[in-house]
KEGUDO-933800 format. One record per residue: y, z, x of N, C-alpha, C, O in turn. Coordinates in steps of 0.1 Angstrom, whole numbers, plus 5000, padded with zeros to 4 digits. Layout:
BEGIN
<pt n_py="Y" n_pz="Z" n_px="X" ca_py="Y" ca_pz="Z" ca_px="X" c_py="Y" c_pz="Z" c_px="X" o_py="Y" o_pz="Z" o_px="X"/>
...
***
This chain:
BEGIN
<pt n_py="7586" n_pz="8907" n_px="4070" ca_py="7589" ca_pz="8920" ca_px="4067" c_py="7605" c_pz="8919" c_px="4076" o_py="7617" o_pz="8922" o_px="4072"/>
<pt n_py="7600" n_pz="8914" n_px="4090" ca_py="7618" ca_pz="8908" ca_px="4097" c_py="7624" c_pz="8904" c_px="4090" o_py="7636" o_pz="8908" o_px="4090"/>
<pt n_py="7621" n_pz="8892" n_px="4081" ca_py="7631" ca_pz="8890" ca_px="4078" c_py="7643" c_pz="8900" c_px="4066" o_py="7656" o_pz="8898" o_px="4067"/>
<pt n_py="7637" n_pz="8908" n_px="4057" ca_py="7647" ca_pz="8915" ca_px="4051" c_py="7652" c_pz="8924" c_px="4059" o_py="7664" o_pz="8926" o_px="4059"/>
<pt n_py="7644" n_pz="8930" n_px="4067" ca_py="7652" ca_pz="8941" ca_px="4083" c_py="7664" c_pz="8935" c_px="4083" o_py="7675" o_pz="8940" o_px="4081"/>
<pt n_py="7661" n_pz="8923" n_px="4085" ca_py="7673" ca_pz="8906" ca_px="4092" c_py="7685" c_pz="8908" c_px="4080" o_py="7697" o_pz="8908" o_px="4084"/>
<pt n_py="7682" n_pz="8909" n_px="4068" ca_py="7687" ca_pz="8908" ca_px="4060" c_py="7699" c_pz="8919" c_px="4056" o_py="7710" o_pz="8914" o_px="4053"/>
<pt n_py="7697" n_pz="8931" n_px="4057" ca_py="7698" ca_pz="8942" ca_px="4056" c_py="7707" c_pz="8947" c_px="4064" o_py="7718" o_pz="8951" o_px="4060"/>
<pt n_py="7706" n_pz="8947" n_px="4076" ca_py="7711" ca_pz="8947" ca_px="4091" c_py="7722" c_pz="8940" c_px="4089" o_py="7733" o_pz="8947" o_px="4088"/>
<pt n_py="7722" n_pz="8926" n_px="4089" ca_py="7736" ca_pz="8917" ca_px="4087" c_py="7743" c_pz="8925" c_px="4077" o_py="7754" o_pz="8929" o_px="4080"/>
<pt n_py="7739" n_pz="8928" n_px="4064" ca_py="7748" ca_pz="8931" ca_px="4052" c_py="7757" c_pz="8946" c_px="4054" o_py="7769" o_pz="8949" o_px="4052"/>
<pt n_py="7748" n_pz="8951" n_px="4058" ca_py="7754" ca_pz="8970" ca_px="4060" c_py="7761" c_pz="8964" c_px="4072" o_py="7772" o_pz="8970" o_px="4071"/>
<pt n_py="7761" n_pz="8957" n_px="4081" ca_py="7769" ca_pz="8952" ca_px="4090" c_py="7785" c_pz="8946" c_px="4087" o_py="7796" o_pz="8949" o_px="4094"/>
<pt n_py="7784" n_pz="8941" n_px="4080" ca_py="7799" ca_pz="8936" ca_px="4072" c_py="7802" c_pz="8947" c_px="4062" o_py="7814" o_pz="8948" o_px="4059"/>
<pt n_py="7793" n_pz="8957" n_px="4055" ca_py="7797" ca_pz="8967" ca_px="4050" c_py="7807" c_pz="8976" c_px="4057" o_py="7819" o_pz="8979" o_px="4053"/>
<pt n_py="7799" n_pz="8981" n_px="4070" ca_py="7806" ca_pz="8994" ca_px="4079" c_py="7817" c_pz="8983" c_px="4086" o_py="7827" o_pz="8989" o_px="4088"/>
<pt n_py="7818" n_pz="8973" n_px="4088" ca_py="7831" ca_pz="8963" ca_px="4094" c_py="7841" c_pz="8965" c_px="4086" o_py="7852" o_pz="8966" o_px="4091"/>
<pt n_py="7838" n_pz="8964" n_px="4072" ca_py="7849" ca_pz="8963" ca_px="4063" c_py="7859" c_pz="8980" c_px="4062" o_py="7871" o_pz="8983" o_px="4059"/>
<pt n_py="7849" n_pz="8988" n_px="4064" ca_py="7855" ca_pz="9001" ca_px="4066" c_py="7864" c_pz="9009" c_px="4076" o_py="7873" o_pz="9017" o_px="4077"/>
<pt n_py="7851" n_pz="8999" n_px="4086" ca_py="7861" ca_pz="9003" ca_px="4100" c_py="7872" c_pz="8997" c_px="4103" o_py="7882" o_pz="9000" o_px="4110"/>
<pt n_py="7870" n_pz="8989" n_px="4098" ca_py="7886" ca_pz="8978" ca_px="4101" c_py="7894" c_pz="8988" c_px="4091" o_py="7901" o_pz="8995" o_px="4098"/>
<pt n_py="7895" n_pz="8990" n_px="4080" ca_py="7907" ca_pz="8995" ca_px="4068" c_py="7911" c_pz="9013" c_px="4073" o_py="7922" o_pz="9019" o_px="4070"/>
<pt n_py="7895" n_pz="9018" n_px="4083" ca_py="7903" ca_pz="9030" ca_px="4089" c_py="7920" c_pz="9026" c_px="4096" o_py="7930" o_pz="9033" o_px="4096"/>
<pt n_py="7917" n_pz="9016" n_px="4102" ca_py="7928" ca_pz="9009" ca_px="4115" c_py="7938" c_pz="9004" c_px="4108" o_py="7950" o_pz="9009" o_px="4111"/>
<pt n_py="7937" n_pz="8995" n_px="4098" ca_py="7947" ca_pz="8993" ca_px="4090" c_py="7942" c_pz="8984" c_px="4073" o_py="7933" o_pz="8976" o_px="4069"/>
<pt n_py="7951" n_pz="8991" n_px="4068" ca_py="7949" ca_pz="8992" ca_px="4052" c_py="7953" c_pz="8980" c_px="4047" o_py="7948" o_pz="8976" o_px="4037"/>
<pt n_py="7964" n_pz="8973" n_px="4054" ca_py="7964" ca_pz="8955" ca_px="4049" c_py="7951" c_pz="8941" c_px="4052" o_py="7946" o_pz="8931" o_px="4046"/>
<pt n_py="7948" n_pz="8949" n_px="4066" ca_py="7936" ca_pz="8943" ca_px="4071" c_py="7922" c_pz="8944" c_px="4060" o_py="7917" o_pz="8935" o_px="4053"/>
<pt n_py="7920" n_pz="8956" n_px="4060" ca_py="7908" ca_pz="8961" ca_px="4057" c_py="7908" c_pz="8958" c_px="4042" o_py="7898" o_pz="8955" o_px="4036"/>
<pt n_py="7918" n_pz="8958" n_px="4036" ca_py="7918" ca_pz="8954" ca_px="4018" c_py="7914" c_pz="8933" c_px="4021" o_py="7904" o_pz="8927" o_px="4016"/>
<pt n_py="7925" n_pz="8928" n_px="4031" ca_py="7918" ca_pz="8915" ca_px="4029" c_py="7906" c_pz="8914" c_px="4034" o_py="7898" o_pz="8909" o_px="4026"/>
<pt n_py="7901" n_pz="8917" n_px="4043" ca_py="7888" ca_pz="8916" ca_px="4047" c_py="7877" c_pz="8920" c_px="4035" o_py="7868" o_pz="8914" o_px="4031"/>
<pt n_py="7881" n_pz="8933" n_px="4030" ca_py="7870" ca_pz="8936" ca_px="4018" c_py="7875" c_pz="8929" c_px="4007" o_py="7869" o_pz="8934" o_px="3998"/>
<pt n_py="7886" n_pz="8915" n_px="3999" ca_py="7889" ca_pz="8910" ca_px="3992" c_py="7878" c_pz="8897" c_px="3991" o_py="7873" o_pz="8893" o_px="3981"/>
<pt n_py="7878" n_pz="8894" n_px="4003" ca_py="7870" ca_pz="8882" ca_px="4011" c_py="7857" c_pz="8883" c_px="4004" o_py="7850" o_pz="8893" o_px="4007"/>
<pt n_py="7852" n_pz="8874" n_px="3993" ca_py="7836" ca_pz="8875" ca_px="3986" c_py="7829" c_pz="8872" c_px="3996" o_py="7822" o_pz="8863" o_px="3994"/>
<pt n_py="7829" n_pz="8879" n_px="4008" ca_py="7818" ca_pz="8880" ca_px="4017" c_py="7802" c_pz="8884" c_px="4013" o_py="7793" o_pz="8877" o_px="4017"/>
<pt n_py="7800" n_pz="8896" n_px="4003" ca_py="7787" ca_pz="8897" ca_px="3996" c_py="7779" c_pz="8886" c_px="3991" o_py="7767" o_pz="8882" o_px="3993"/>
<pt n_py="7790" n_pz="8882" n_px="3983" ca_py="7785" ca_pz="8866" ca_px="3974" c_py="7787" c_pz="8857" c_px="3986" o_py="7776" o_pz="8852" o_px="3988"/>
<pt n_py="7791" n_pz="8855" n_px="3990" ca_py="7790" ca_pz="8841" ca_px="3999" c_py="7778" c_pz="8846" c_px="4008" o_py="7775" o_pz="8838" o_px="4017"/>
<pt n_py="7770" n_pz="8859" n_px="4009" ca_py="7763" ca_pz="8861" ca_px="4017" c_py="7750" c_pz="8859" c_px="4013" o_py="7740" o_pz="8854" o_px="4019"/>
<pt n_py="7750" n_pz="8865" n_px="3999" ca_py="7742" ca_pz="8865" ca_px="3986" c_py="7736" c_pz="8848" c_px="3989" o_py="7725" o_pz="8845" o_px="3991"/>
<pt n_py="7748" n_pz="8839" n_px="3989" ca_py="7748" ca_pz="8824" ca_px="3984" c_py="7736" c_pz="8814" c_px="4000" o_py="7728" o_pz="8805" o_px="4001"/>
<pt n_py="7743" n_pz="8824" n_px="4008" ca_py="7735" ca_pz="8818" ca_px="4018" c_py="7720" c_pz="8823" c_px="4021" o_py="7712" o_pz="8814" o_px="4024"/>
<pt n_py="7716" n_pz="8836" n_px="4020" ca_py="7703" ca_pz="8844" ca_px="4016" c_py="7696" c_pz="8835" c_px="4008" o_py="7685" o_pz="8831" o_px="4014"/>
<pt n_py="7699" n_pz="8831" n_px="3995" ca_py="7692" ca_pz="8827" ca_px="3983" c_py="7686" c_pz="8807" c_px="3995" o_py="7676" o_pz="8801" o_px="3998"/>
<pt n_py="7704" n_pz="8805" n_px="3996" ca_py="7700" ca_pz="8788" ca_px="4004" c_py="7688" c_pz="8785" c_px="4014" o_py="7680" o_pz="8775" o_px="4014"/>
<pt n_py="7688" n_pz="8801" n_px="4024" ca_py="7677" ca_pz="8804" ca_px="4033" c_py="7664" c_pz="8806" c_px="4025" o_py="7653" o_pz="8806" o_px="4031"/>
<pt n_py="7664" n_pz="8807" n_px="4018" ca_py="7650" ca_pz="8813" ca_px="4010" c_py="7651" c_pz="8804" c_px="4003" o_py="7648" o_pz="8810" o_px="3992"/>
<pt n_py="7654" n_pz="8788" n_px="4000" ca_py="7653" ca_pz="8778" ca_px="3996" c_py="7656" c_pz="8778" c_px="3977" o_py="7652" o_pz="8770" o_px="3969"/>
<pt n_py="7661" n_pz="8785" n_px="3977" ca_py="7660" ca_pz="8786" ca_px="3961" c_py="7673" c_pz="8775" c_px="3953" o_py="7685" o_pz="8774" o_px="3955"/>
<pt n_py="7664" n_pz="8769" n_px="3942" ca_py="7675" ca_pz="8756" ca_px="3937" c_py="7690" c_pz="8758" c_px="3940" o_py="7696" o_pz="8768" o_px="3941"/>
<pt n_py="7694" n_pz="8747" n_px="3940" ca_py="7711" ca_pz="8746" ca_px="3943" c_py="7708" c_pz="8751" c_px="3927" o_py="7709" o_pz="8763" o_px="3928"/>
<pt n_py="7707" n_pz="8748" n_px="3913" ca_py="7714" ca_pz="8750" ca_px="3904" c_py="7715" c_pz="8769" c_px="3902" o_py="7724" o_pz="8776" o_px="3897"/>
<pt n_py="7705" n_pz="8771" n_px="3909" ca_py="7702" ca_pz="8789" ca_px="3911" c_py="7710" c_pz="8794" c_px="3915" o_py="7716" o_pz="8802" o_px="3907"/>
<pt n_py="7715" n_pz="8792" n_px="3930" ca_py="7729" ca_pz="8794" ca_px="3934" c_py="7744" c_pz="8793" c_px="3930" o_py="7754" o_pz="8800" o_px="3934"/>
<pt n_py="7741" n_pz="8782" n_px="3920" ca_py="7758" ca_pz="8777" ca_px="3913" c_py="7759" c_pz="8785" c_px="3904" o_py="7770" o_pz="8789" o_px="3903"/>
<pt n_py="7748" n_pz="8790" n_px="3894" ca_py="7748" ca_pz="8796" ca_px="3886" c_py="7756" c_pz="8812" c_px="3892" o_py="7764" o_pz="8819" o_px="3886"/>
<pt n_py="7751" n_pz="8815" n_px="3905" ca_py="7753" ca_pz="8828" ca_px="3912" c_py="7765" c_pz="8826" c_px="3909" o_py="7770" o_pz="8832" o_px="3899"/>
<pt n_py="7772" n_pz="8817" n_px="3918" ca_py="7790" ca_pz="8816" ca_px="3922" c_py="7795" c_pz="8816" c_px="3910" o_py="7805" o_pz="8824" o_px="3908"/>
<pt n_py="7791" n_pz="8809" n_px="3898" ca_py="7797" ca_pz="8805" ca_px="3884" c_py="7801" c_pz="8824" c_px="3877" o_py="7810" o_pz="8831" o_px="3873"/>
<pt n_py="7788" n_pz="8826" n_px="3879" ca_py="7785" ca_pz="8839" ca_px="3868" c_py="7795" c_pz="8853" c_px="3879" o_py="7801" o_pz="8862" o_px="3873"/>
<pt n_py="7796" n_pz="8851" n_px="3890" ca_py="7803" ca_pz="8857" ca_px="3902" c_py="7817" c_pz="8862" c_px="3897" o_py="7823" o_pz="8872" o_px="3893"/>
<pt n_py="7822" n_pz="8846" n_px="3898" ca_py="7838" ca_pz="8847" ca_px="3888" c_py="7839" c_pz="8854" c_px="3875" o_py="7847" o_pz="8863" o_px="3873"/>
<pt n_py="7831" n_pz="8849" n_px="3865" ca_py="7837" ca_pz="8860" ca_px="3851" c_py="7830" c_pz="8873" c_px="3856" o_py="7830" o_pz="8881" o_px="3846"/>
<pt n_py="7825" n_pz="8878" n_px="3866" ca_py="7820" ca_pz="8891" ca_px="3866" c_py="7832" c_pz="8900" c_px="3877" o_py="7833" o_pz="8912" o_px="3879"/>
<pt n_py="7839" n_pz="8892" n_px="3881" ca_py="7850" ca_pz="8894" ca_px="3887" c_py="7864" c_pz="8900" c_px="3880" o_py="7873" o_pz="8908" o_px="3883"/>
<pt n_py="7861" n_pz="8893" n_px="3871" ca_py="7880" ca_pz="8894" ca_px="3862" c_py="7877" c_pz="8910" c_px="3859" o_py="7885" o_pz="8918" o_px="3863"/>
<pt n_py="7865" n_pz="8916" n_px="3850" ca_py="7870" ca_pz="8925" ca_px="3846" c_py="7863" c_pz="8940" c_px="3856" o_py="7859" o_pz="8950" o_px="3852"/>
<pt n_py="7866" n_pz="8935" n_px="3870" ca_py="7867" ca_pz="8950" ca_px="3878" c_py="7885" c_pz="8948" c_px="3883" o_py="7888" o_pz="8957" o_px="3891"/>
<pt n_py="7894" n_pz="8938" n_px="3880" ca_py="7901" ca_pz="8935" ca_px="3886" c_py="7913" c_pz="8948" c_px="3881" o_py="7919" o_pz="8954" o_px="3890"/>
<pt n_py="7917" n_pz="8951" n_px="3866" ca_py="7917" ca_pz="8963" ca_px="3865" c_py="7918" c_pz="8976" c_px="3871" o_py="7927" o_pz="8985" o_px="3873"/>
<pt n_py="7907" n_pz="8974" n_px="3872" ca_py="7903" ca_pz="8993" ca_px="3881" c_py="7910" c_pz="8991" c_px="3895" o_py="7910" o_pz="9001" o_px="3902"/>
<pt n_py="7916" n_pz="8976" n_px="3903" ca_py="7923" ca_pz="8981" ca_px="3915" c_py="7937" c_pz="8981" c_px="3917" o_py="7944" o_pz="8983" o_px="3928"/>
<pt n_py="7940" n_pz="8978" n_px="3901" ca_py="7952" ca_pz="8986" ca_px="3893" c_py="7957" c_pz="8999" c_px="3891" o_py="7966" o_pz="9005" o_px="3896"/>
<pt n_py="7947" n_pz="9002" n_px="3883" ca_py="7944" ca_pz="9019" ca_px="3880" c_py="7944" c_pz="9026" c_px="3895" o_py="7953" o_pz="9032" o_px="3900"/>
<pt n_py="7934" n_pz="9024" n_px="3898" ca_py="7926" ca_pz="9037" ca_px="3910" c_py="7938" c_pz="9040" c_px="3916" o_py="7941" o_pz="9052" o_px="3914"/>
<pt n_py="7951" n_pz="9030" n_px="3926" ca_py="7959" ca_pz="9037" ca_px="3934" c_py="7969" c_pz="9046" c_px="3924" o_py="7977" o_pz="9055" o_px="3929"/>
<pt n_py="7967" n_pz="9043" n_px="3911" ca_py="7977" ca_pz="9048" ca_px="3904" c_py="7972" c_pz="9065" c_px="3895" o_py="7979" o_pz="9073" o_px="3888"/>
<pt n_py="7961" n_pz="9063" n_px="3897" ca_py="7955" ca_pz="9074" ca_px="3897" c_py="7951" c_pz="9087" c_px="3904" o_py="7950" o_pz="9098" o_px="3899"/>
<pt n_py="7948" n_pz="9083" n_px="3919" ca_py="7943" ca_pz="9090" ca_px="3926" c_py="7955" c_pz="9098" c_px="3930" o_py="7953" o_pz="9108" o_px="3922"/>
<pt n_py="7965" n_pz="9101" n_px="3935" ca_py="7973" ca_pz="9113" ca_px="3933" c_py="7976" c_pz="9121" c_px="3922" o_py="7981" o_pz="9132" o_px="3923"/>
<pt n_py="7971" n_pz="9116" n_px="3912" ca_py="7975" ca_pz="9127" ca_px="3904" c_py="7958" c_pz="9136" c_px="3898" o_py="7955" o_pz="9147" o_px="3893"/>
<pt n_py="7949" n_pz="9123" n_px="3901" ca_py="7936" ca_pz="9132" ca_px="3893" c_py="7928" c_pz="9130" c_px="3902" o_py="7916" o_pz="9129" o_px="3897"/>
<pt n_py="7929" n_pz="9131" n_px="3916" ca_py="7920" ca_pz="9133" ca_px="3929" c_py="7907" c_pz="9122" c_px="3928" o_py="7905" o_pz="9116" o_px="3917"/>
<pt n_py="7901" n_pz="9119" n_px="3939" ca_py="7892" ca_pz="9108" ca_px="3941" c_py="7885" c_pz="9108" c_px="3930" o_py="7888" o_pz="9100" o_px="3921"/>
<pt n_py="7874" n_pz="9115" n_px="3930" ca_py="7863" ca_pz="9111" ca_px="3916" c_py="7865" c_pz="9109" c_px="3906" o_py="7859" o_pz="9101" o_px="3900"/>
<pt n_py="7873" n_pz="9116" n_px="3901" ca_py="7879" ca_pz="9112" ca_px="3886" c_py="7887" c_pz="9104" c_px="3884" o_py="7893" o_pz="9103" o_px="3874"/>
<pt n_py="7891" n_pz="9095" n_px="3897" ca_py="7898" ca_pz="9082" ca_px="3896" c_py="7885" c_pz="9072" c_px="3898" o_py="7886" o_pz="9061" o_px="3891"/>
<pt n_py="7878" n_pz="9073" n_px="3904" ca_py="7868" ca_pz="9064" ca_px="3908" c_py="7859" c_pz="9065" c_px="3890" o_py="7855" o_pz="9054" o_px="3887"/>
<pt n_py="7856" n_pz="9074" n_px="3883" ca_py="7853" ca_pz="9071" ca_px="3875" c_py="7863" c_pz="9066" c_px="3862" o_py="7859" o_pz="9059" o_px="3853"/>
<pt n_py="7875" n_pz="9069" n_px="3863" ca_py="7880" ca_pz="9063" ca_px="3853" c_py="7882" c_pz="9048" c_px="3856" o_py="7883" o_pz="9039" o_px="3847"/>
<pt n_py="7884" n_pz="9045" n_px="3869" ca_py="7884" ca_pz="9029" ca_px="3873" c_py="7868" c_pz="9026" c_px="3870" o_py="7867" o_pz="9014" o_px="3870"/>
<pt n_py="7861" n_pz="9029" n_px="3868" ca_py="7842" ca_pz="9024" ca_px="3863" c_py="7847" c_pz="9022" c_px="3853" o_py="7852" o_pz="9011" o_px="3852"/>
<pt n_py="7848" n_pz="9031" n_px="3841" ca_py="7851" ca_pz="9031" ca_px="3829" c_py="7859" c_pz="9025" c_px="3825" o_py="7855" o_pz="9021" o_px="3814"/>
<pt n_py="7869" n_pz="9021" n_px="3828" ca_py="7878" ca_pz="9008" ca_px="3828" c_py="7870" c_pz="8997" c_px="3826" o_py="7868" o_pz="8992" o_px="3815"/>
<pt n_py="7864" n_pz="8993" n_px="3841" ca_py="7858" ca_pz="8984" ca_px="3844" c_py="7846" c_pz="8978" c_px="3831" o_py="7845" o_pz="8967" o_px="3826"/>
<pt n_py="7837" n_pz="8991" n_px="3827" ca_py="7829" ca_pz="8985" ca_px="3816" c_py="7836" c_pz="8982" c_px="3804" o_py="7831" o_pz="8975" o_px="3796"/>
<pt n_py="7848" n_pz="8989" n_px="3801" ca_py="7852" ca_pz="8982" ca_px="3790" c_py="7863" c_pz="8967" c_px="3789" o_py="7866" o_pz="8960" o_px="3779"/>
<pt n_py="7867" n_pz="8966" n_px="3804" ca_py="7870" ca_pz="8952" ca_px="3803" c_py="7859" c_pz="8944" c_px="3807" o_py="7861" o_pz="8932" o_px="3806"/>
<pt n_py="7849" n_pz="8949" n_px="3811" ca_py="7829" ca_pz="8935" ca_px="3810" c_py="7834" c_pz="8932" c_px="3796" o_py="7842" o_pz="8923" o_px="3794"/>
<pt n_py="7828" n_pz="8942" n_px="3787" ca_py="7828" ca_pz="8942" ca_px="3770" c_py="7839" c_pz="8935" c_px="3769" o_py="7838" o_pz="8924" o_px="3773"/>
<pt n_py="7851" n_pz="8939" n_px="3764" ca_py="7861" ca_pz="8928" ca_px="3763" c_py="7863" c_pz="8911" c_px="3767" o_py="7865" o_pz="8902" o_px="3759"/>
<pt n_py="7862" n_pz="8908" n_px="3786" ca_py="7861" ca_pz="8897" ca_px="3784" c_py="7846" c_pz="8889" c_px="3784" o_py="7844" o_pz="8878" o_px="3788"/>
<pt n_py="7837" n_pz="8897" n_px="3779" ca_py="7821" ca_pz="8893" ca_px="3776" c_py="7826" c_pz="8886" c_px="3765" o_py="7824" o_pz="8874" o_px="3763"/>
<pt n_py="7835" n_pz="8895" n_px="3756" ca_py="7836" ca_pz="8888" ca_px="3740" c_py="7844" c_pz="8879" c_px="3736" o_py="7847" o_pz="8874" o_px="3726"/>
<pt n_py="7848" n_pz="8877" n_px="3747" ca_py="7864" ca_pz="8867" ca_px="3747" c_py="7856" c_pz="8855" c_px="3754" o_py="7858" o_pz="8843" o_px="3751"/>
<pt n_py="7847" n_pz="8856" n_px="3764" ca_py="7844" ca_pz="8842" ca_px="3770" c_py="7831" c_pz="8841" c_px="3759" o_py="7826" o_pz="8830" o_px="3758"/>
<pt n_py="7827" n_pz="8849" n_px="3753" ca_py="7816" ca_pz="8839" ca_px="3744" c_py="7817" c_pz="8829" c_px="3734" o_py="7808" o_pz="8823" o_px="3728"/>
<pt n_py="7833" n_pz="8827" n_px="3733" ca_py="7839" ca_pz="8822" ca_px="3721" c_py="7838" c_pz="8806" c_px="3725" o_py="7834" o_pz="8796" o_px="3718"/>
<pt n_py="7842" n_pz="8806" n_px="3739" ca_py="7839" ca_pz="8795" ca_px="3748" c_py="7826" c_pz="8790" c_px="3753" o_py="7825" o_pz="8781" o_px="3761"/>
<pt n_py="7817" n_pz="8798" n_px="3747" ca_py="7797" ca_pz="8791" ca_px="3753" c_py="7798" c_pz="8802" c_px="3765" o_py="7788" o_pz="8809" o_px="3764"/>
<pt n_py="7803" n_pz="8805" n_px="3771" ca_py="7798" ca_pz="8818" ca_px="3779" c_py="7793" c_pz="8826" c_px="3779" o_py="7799" o_pz="8836" o_px="3776"/>
<pt n_py="7782" n_pz="8827" n_px="3781" ca_py="7771" ca_pz="8845" ca_px="3779" c_py="7770" c_pz="8853" c_px="3793" o_py="7765" o_pz="8850" o_px="3804"/>
<pt n_py="7775" n_pz="8863" n_px="3788" ca_py="7778" ca_pz="8873" ca_px="3798" c_py="7767" c_pz="8882" c_px="3803" o_py="7761" o_pz="8887" o_px="3813"/>
<pt n_py="7767" n_pz="8881" n_px="3784" ca_py="7755" ca_pz="8895" ca_px="3781" c_py="7742" c_pz="8889" c_px="3779" o_py="7732" o_pz="8896" o_px="3777"/>
***
């Protein structure tokens, strides 16, 4: 049980760190947030918990393909935010991400990559 609490504490601390740095510096906060900290941390947890190498490698592989459909949201959100407000912009970004995911999944399936 203490291992799970430790994992939660470290993971939560990283999220808090990003939000606190972003309050002080937009660029530095964005840079830290853009780092694949959650993915790297998840892979570290998987390794420490003795998961097979192929499972960890698959995690990295699929993370790459799942990140691609999120990228349009990061362009759309700052454009919509001053026009539509936070929640509508966030919702529209989420919708664009879902549509992008379906599109990417359809395209990469032709290359033998099954995301769904």
